[in-house]
Kinemage of the C-alpha trace (Angstrom):
@kinemage 1
@onewidth
@group {chain A} dominant
@subgroup {mainchain}
@vectorlist {calphas} color= white
{ca met a 1} P -136.518 25.268 -173.523
{ca thr a 2} L -135.983 23.515 -170.219
{ca phe a 3} L -137.815 21.231 -167.853
{ca val a 4} L -139.027 22.479 -164.467
{ca val a 5} L -139.593 20.691 -161.160
{ca thr a 6} L -142.815 21.870 -159.518
{ca glu a 7} L -144.620 21.730 -156.182
{ca asn a 8} L -145.401 17.998 -156.110
{ca cys a 9} L -141.696 17.302 -155.515
{ca ile a 10} L -141.646 19.217 -152.214
{ca lys a 11} L -141.261 16.717 -149.361
{ca cys a 12} L -141.406 13.822 -151.883
{ca lys a 13} L -138.036 14.055 -153.633
{ca his a 14} L -138.104 10.498 -154.998
{ca gly a 15} L -135.134 11.124 -157.295
{ca asp a 16} L -136.092 8.616 -160.008
{ca cys a 17} L -135.544 11.431 -162.504
{ca val a 18} L -131.914 12.046 -161.572
{ca pro a 19} L -130.044 9.020 -162.979
{ca val a 20} L -131.676 9.335 -166.418
{ca cys a 21} L -130.469 12.932 -166.911
{ca pro a 22} L -127.577 12.917 -169.403
{ca ala a 23} L -126.748 16.557 -168.633
{ca asp a 24} L -126.425 16.294 -164.827
{ca ala a 25} L -128.885 19.187 -164.555
{ca phe a 26} L -130.494 18.214 -161.232
{ca his a 27} L -129.608 19.936 -157.981
{ca glu a 28} L -130.633 18.738 -154.527
{ca gly a 29} L -131.966 20.756 -151.634
{ca pro a 30} L -133.198 19.636 -148.225
{ca asn a 31} L -136.675 18.574 -149.397
{ca phe a 32} L -136.855 19.407 -153.117
{ca leu a 33} L -135.011 18.880 -156.388
{ca val a 34} L -134.550 21.510 -159.094
{ca ile a 35} L -133.324 21.562 -162.680
{ca asn a 36} L -130.766 24.108 -163.784
{ca pro a 37} L -132.167 25.685 -166.965
{ca glu a 38} L -128.638 26.418 -168.223
{ca glu a 39} L -127.670 22.747 -167.946
{ca cys a 40} L -130.916 21.120 -169.129
{ca ile a 41} L -130.718 19.917 -172.738
{ca asp a 42} L -134.497 19.476 -173.074
{ca cys a 43} L -134.252 15.746 -173.729
{ca gly a 44} L -137.398 14.944 -171.724
{ca leu a 45} L -136.065 11.746 -170.162
{ca cys a 46} L -136.786 12.937 -166.623
{ca glu a 47} L -140.469 13.781 -167.018
{ca pro a 48} L -141.888 10.233 -167.318
{ca glu a 49} L -139.651 8.993 -164.471
{ca cys a 50} L -141.238 11.247 -161.845
{ca pro a 51} L -143.717 9.165 -159.806
{ca val a 52} L -145.582 12.284 -158.591
{ca asn a 53} L -145.780 14.108 -161.952
{ca ala a 54} L -143.799 17.093 -160.703
{ca ile a 55} L -141.751 17.724 -163.875
{ca phe a 56} L -143.022 19.755 -166.826
{ca gln a 57} L -141.561 21.288 -169.925
{ca glu a 58} L -141.254 25.015 -169.247
{ca asp a 59} L -143.976 26.038 -171.680
{ca glu a 60} L -146.346 23.441 -170.177
{ca val a 61} L -145.960 24.351 -166.496
{ca pro a 62} L -149.492 24.810 -165.100
{ca glu a 63} L -150.533 28.390 -164.443
{ca asp a 64} L -150.599 27.903 -160.671
{ca gln a 65} L -147.032 26.485 -160.774
{ca gln a 66} L -145.340 29.228 -162.828
{ca val a 67} L -143.419 30.476 -159.779
{ca phe a 68} L -141.377 27.268 -159.930
{ca ile a 69} L -139.673 28.374 -163.142
{ca ala a 70} L -137.873 31.097 -161.174
{ca ile a 71} L -137.399 28.835 -158.145
{ca asn a 72} L -135.592 26.204 -160.267
{ca glu a 73} L -133.389 28.876 -161.803
{ca glu a 74} L -132.538 30.469 -158.442
{ca leu a 75} L -131.965 27.374 -156.310
{ca ser a 76} L -130.008 25.468 -158.961
{ca thr a 77} L -127.248 28.043 -158.550
{ca gln a 78} L -127.187 27.498 -154.773
{ca trp a 79} L -127.644 23.738 -154.348
{ca pro a 80} L -125.182 20.968 -155.290
{ca val a 81} L -125.486 18.865 -158.417
{ca ile a 82} L -126.903 15.397 -157.886
{ca thr a 83} L -126.201 12.575 -160.354
{ca glu a 84} L -127.537 9.511 -158.550
{ca lys a 85} L -130.970 8.674 -157.211
{ca cys a 86} L -131.405 10.126 -153.754
{ca glu a 87} L -133.177 8.391 -150.908
{ca pro a 88} L -136.701 9.831 -150.621
{ca pro a 89} L -137.946 10.842 -147.182
{ca ala a 90} L -139.636 8.018 -145.271
{ca asp a 91} L -142.969 9.850 -145.471
{ca ala a 92} L -142.671 10.844 -149.149
{ca asp a 93} L -145.792 8.955 -150.203
{ca asp a 94} L -147.832 10.808 -147.583
{ca trp a 95} L -146.968 14.108 -149.285
{ca ala a 96} L -147.502 13.036 -152.908
{ca asp a 97} L -151.009 14.448 -153.342
{ca val a 98} L -150.865 17.342 -150.877
{ca asp a 99} L -151.568 20.765 -152.407
{ca asn a 100} L -150.097 24.133 -151.469
{ca lys a 101} L -146.693 22.899 -150.290
{ca leu a 102} L -144.716 25.957 -151.399
{ca leu a 103} L -144.467 27.260 -147.817
{ca leu a 104} L -142.858 23.929 -146.862
{ca leu a 105} L -139.973 24.370 -149.326
{ca glu a 106} L -136.694 24.341 -147.386
{ca arg a 107} L -134.087 26.521 -149.080
{ca glu a 108} L -131.148 25.679 -146.759
């Protein structure tokens, strides 16, 4: 099993989850973080660190967020590994509770 980053991370990208990951499974894109399912060791340390509740165990991803399982798998092979907390965007808190952000996901 793996953990999955979901929609709430888009345009928030706080990065509190990154330094606690012992497997270096996080990858960083322009406005989103993903977890590589091949690297994740299912330790669960990242989930409680996320201030916007964007991380779920794969079998607990909400029905309307299932697409993010494939998105994490795909983009983790394209984006670089991140091992230290990134600087969140200045307006991250403004995006924390916004729904339907999938169209805002920047892939490059």
